[in-house]
N, C-alpha and C positions, 0 to 999 in steps of 0.2 A: 343601456350599456351592460348592466349586469346580466340581462337576459341573453345578450349576444355572447358574453363570456361563457355562460352556462352551455349555450348551444355548441360553441367551439370546443369546450372541454368534453362535452358528450361525444362529439364527432371524433375527437382525438382518442377517446377511450375505445370507441368502436373500431377505429383503425388499428389500435394496438392489439385488440382481440383477434381481428381478422388476420393480421400479420403473424401473430403467435400460432394461430391455427394452421396457416399455410406452411409454417416452418416446422410443424410438429412431426412431419415425416409419415403421416398416415396414408399418403397416396401410394398405391401399390406399384406404380411405375417409377417411383423415385429411386435412383441408384446412388445418390450421393448424400453427404451430410451425416452427422452423427445421429443415430437412431433411425435413419432412412431404411424403409423396407423394400425389398426387391422380390418380385414374383417370377419364378422360372417354371418352365415346363420340361418334362423329361419323358421320352418314349422308351419302352422296353417291349420285348415279347415274352411269352411264358404263360403259365397257368395262374389261377387265382392264388394258389398256395405260394407260388414264387413271388407274386405281387406283394403278398403279406410280408415276406422276408425283405424284399426291397424297401417297403415302407418302414419296416422296423429299422433298417439300416439308415434310412433318411432321417428317422427320428433321433438316432444317435448323433448324426451330423448336425442336426438342428440345435443340439446342446452347445455346439461350438459356434454355430452361425445362426443365432436366434432371429436375425432380421432378414434371413433369406428363406423364402417359402418356395418349396418345390412341389408342383402338381405332377403326380405320377400317372402316366397313361399307358395301359397295356394295349398294344396294337395287335389285334387278332387277324389271322389269315396271312396274306402275302405282305409281310412286313415292309420289304423294300419298296414295293409298288405303292403301298399306301403312304409311306413316308415321303416318297418322291412326289406324290400328289400334294401332300401338305406343303412341301418346299415350293412347288410350282404355284400353289395357291396363296402363297404369302403367309402361311400359318405354321411355318417350321418350328419345331421345338427348339429350346436352347441347348438341351443335352440329349444325345442319342446313344443308345446302346447299338453297337455294330460289331459284326464278326469279320470273317475273312474278306468280305467285299468292301471293306473300308477304303481301299485304294480307288475304287470307282468313284466314291464320294469325294475323295481328296483330289482326284484328277479333274473333277468338275468344279473345284473350289467351293464345294458345299459344306465342307468341314475345314477347320483351321488347324495349322500346326501349333503345337503347344510349347515348343522349345523355349521361347522367351518367357512365358509365364512359369514354366518349370524352374528356370534360372532365377526369375524375380522372386519366386516364393521359396527359394532354397530347398527344392525337392531333390534329394539325392537318389537318382534313378538306380544307381549301382547298389545302393543299400536296399532299395525296395524290391528290385527284381534281379533275377539272373539275366545275363546278357541275352541269352537266346529268347527268353520270354519278353524282355523289353523290346527287342527287335521285331517282334511279331506285328507291331503296329507302327512300323516305320515305312515311309514312302518318300522316295526321292531324297533320302538322307535326313528326313525330318520326322519327328515324333507326332503322330496324329491322334493318338489315343492313349489313355491310361488303362492297361490291361487289368481286368478284374477277375476273370476266370481263365484258367489255362491248364486244363488237365491233359497231360501227355497220353498218347495211346499206350496202353500197357498190355501185357500178355496174361490172359486169364487161363488157369490150368486146373484140371480136375485131379486132386491129390490121390484119390482112391484109384483112379485109372493108371496114374503113374506108378503107384505102389504095386498094383497087380501086374504091370508089365515089367517091373524091375528097372524103371527109368528114373534117373536122378532128376530132381526138380530143376526147373530152368533158373538161370541166373543172368545178370547183366553181361557176363563174360561169354555168353553163348555167341555163336556165329550162325550164319544162314545154314551152313552145313550141319551144325548141331541141331538146329530146328528140324531140318529134313530127316536126319537119322532118328530123332525122337519121334517124329510124326509117323515114320514107317513102322517103328516098334509098337506104337500106340494104335495102329490100324488093325481091326479085327474082322475076319471073315467067318461066316457060318454057312455051310452048304454052298460054297462058291459065291456067296453074296456078302458084300461089305455091310456090316451092321454098326461099325464104329470107325470113325476116321480120326487120324491124329491131329489134323489141323484144318481149319476152315480158311482158305486163302481169299475167296471171293473176288469180285472185280471192282470193289469200291476203291476210289483213288487213294485214300491214305495207305491202303495195304500194299499196292504195287509201287507207289511213289517212294515210300520209305526205303524199299529195297534199292532203288536207283541211287539215293543219296548215301546209303550204306556202302554202295559200291564205289563211292567217290565221284559219282556222276551228278547231273543236274538237268533241268529242263532248258536252261539258258546259260550262255557263257557270260563273261564279265561285261561284254559290250551289249548284251541283251538279245543276242541272236539265238534262235532255237537250237538245241543240241539233242534232239530225240533220236536221231540215227547215229548213235555212238555205242561203244562197247558196254559201258555201265548200264545203259538202258536196255540194250539187247539181253545182257546177262540176267537182269532183274526179271524181265518178261519171260525169258526161257525158264528161269527157276520156277516161276509160278506155274507155268503150263506143265513142266516136268513133274512137279510135285503131285499134280492132279492126274495127268493122263499117262505118265510113264511109271510113276511109283504108286499111284492109287491111294496116296496118303491124305487126299482131300476130296470131298464130293464134287462130282462134275455138275455143270448146270442142269443136266437131265436128271441126275439123282436128287438135286436140290428141288427141282420141280416136282418129282415124284413124292417128296416129303411135304409138299404143300407150299413151297416157297416161303417158309416161315422165318427164314433168316438165321444168322449165326447165334444170336443170343438165346433164343428158345432151344435150338439144337444143343447148345452147350448145357443149358439147364436140364435137358432131358438125358444128358450123358451120351449123346450120339457123337459128339466131337470132344476130344480131350483138351484141345487148345484153341483159343481164338484171340485175336488182337482187336481191341475196341476201347471205348472211352469210359469215363467215370460213371456214366449213367447206369451201366450194367451192374455196378455194385449194389445199388438200391434194389434192382430187380432180383438179383440172386439172393439178397438178404431175406426175401419172402419165400424162397424155395426151400422146402424141407428135403432132407436126405441127400444133399450134395455137399461134398467136402472139397472146397475150392480155395484158391488164393490167387494173388497177382504177383507179377515180377516185372521189372523194367524190360522193355523190348531190347533184344540183342542189337546193339548199334544204335544209330540215330533213328528218331521217329518224329512224328508230327504231334502238334497239340491242337485240341479243340478249344477254341478260345472266344471270348468276346471282351469288349472294353467300352469305356465311356469316351465320347467325342463331343466337341462343341461345334454347333452349326455357325456358318459364316453369317447367317441372318440374325443371330442372337444380338440383342441390344445390351446384354449384360454379360459379356464374355468373362470379365474378371471374376464376377461372382459365380458364374458357372464353373470356372476352373477350381475355385475354392471347394465347391461341392464334389466334383469328381476326384479331386485330390484327397479329400477327406473320406470318400467312400472306399478308397483303396488303402486305408490305414488298418492296422490289426483290429482296432476296436470295432470299426464299421464292417469289417469282413466277418467278424465272429458269428453273427446270426446265420450267415450262409454256411459256415463251417459246422456249427452245432446242429443245423438242420440236415446236414449231409446232402446239401443241394448240389455242390460241385467242388472241384478242386480249385482253391484260390490261386491267383497268379503270383502273389507276393511271396518273397522268401519267408517273411514272418508267419504268414498263414500256413504255408506248406510245412514249416518246422514246428508249428504250435503243438502243444500236447493234445489239444482238443481235436486236431486233425489226425495226428499220428496214432492216438490211442482210441479213436472212435470205434465203437462196436457195430457190426452189421450182422443181423440175424443172430445176435447173441454171442458173436465171437470177433476177435481182432484179426485183421488181415494186414498184409505188408503195405501200409499206406505210404511208407517211405519210397515205394517204387516210383511215385510221381516226381519227387524232388531229385531222385537219382537218375531220372531219364534225361537224355540229351536230345534237344530238338533241332532239327536241321532248318536252314533258312528257307522257309516255305516260299515257293515262287508265285506269290500273289501279285496280281497286276490288274490294271483297269479292265482288261479284256479277259479276265478269268473265266467268266461264264461261257463266252464263245470258245475259248481255248479248251475247256473241259468237254463241251459238247463234241467238238471235233475229235478229241482224243477218245472219248468214251464210245462214240459211234464205231470207230475202228477196233478198239480193244474188245468191245462186246463180241465181235465176230471172232477175234483171235482167241479169247478166253473160252469160246465154244469149240475151239480146235478146228475151225473152219476157214482159217486163213494162215498163210505162212508168216513167219516172223519177219522175213525180208520185206514182203509186201506191206505188212502192217507198219513197220517203222518208217519205211520209205514214204508211204502215203501220208502218215502223220507229220513227218518232217516237212514234206512239201506243203501241206495245209498250214502248218505253223509259220512257214516262211512267207506265205501269202498273207496270213493274218497280221504278222508283225513286220511287214516290209517297210 
């Protein structure tokens, strides 16, 4: 009998040990219970240097959520194609970095709306973001991402060229007409050949699209019908072509080709153009160029933002924990490594107004970093068929911006194509 009691006691002890081990939370897939650990995966694009900054930011978040582990994966090459393959293959990440095509994912139910979790976690979006930046990641009235970066397109200008021409520096109060007049004065010819242009308009969509919205226009009306064949659109496209072909204040496609098709940023760095509108990335490039005296200004009127944000996939088994991570990544503490590294313009109010961002030095000097927070961003017309829309538009505008098609034919054909696409 004693031997039986000893065996029973031993068995009970073994069971207690096993049960204790099972409840200790060491399993990586456990999402519940005190001390339970959760493993998440997160995909981003970018360089190895950028990966280091994201990891540093995740390490900061880890201090708040020690039981949530995030494996960071940099997807090289065609990010969207590879991520779609992961989703189709059942290996979708929990957290995805997405930019302007987030609506394509949202329309396929591949990422989830965050509104309920935002409310449940008492996240004040109005305190965190300006309305125009918060709205960058809304689809069908719902918030599908937490914006992380959102640098507005700003006007880069060569101060020495402005001084030489006796032109006052640009301000936010400029108009399109002010831009044109300055560009004409900043254009220089030698022996009948233009050697310096006032402005580089280009055919890149952010440059012509901002003019449309500055004119009070849009690409769609409130019911979602295309509005390309309207006066605000016509006036914007005419302005671009006139600046180049009528006033000669911007290089033609032929002149750009003759200079090697090297793009606006290098031409600005070489002093061949006095102004260009582009994104935050050009700041870092110009900081390495010696002998150029430059600064930035908010774009005249509304402009667009180059942004990305964090989203949660519908396939994630740990959505609540994933939200905690992306919410924490967009706090001032976790955005600071990005700001200090001069990686990009933060999307948050706190980041844009921080001393570290406003007083950062580039190339040994301070520039007008307040230009980003002072910019106004229009409601960019992102939609699930964005890629098809832009191909249709760019195919026609490419001919028009070479001055080989009439404005009437161009807007009429684009309007008809958009009506077929969005019928």
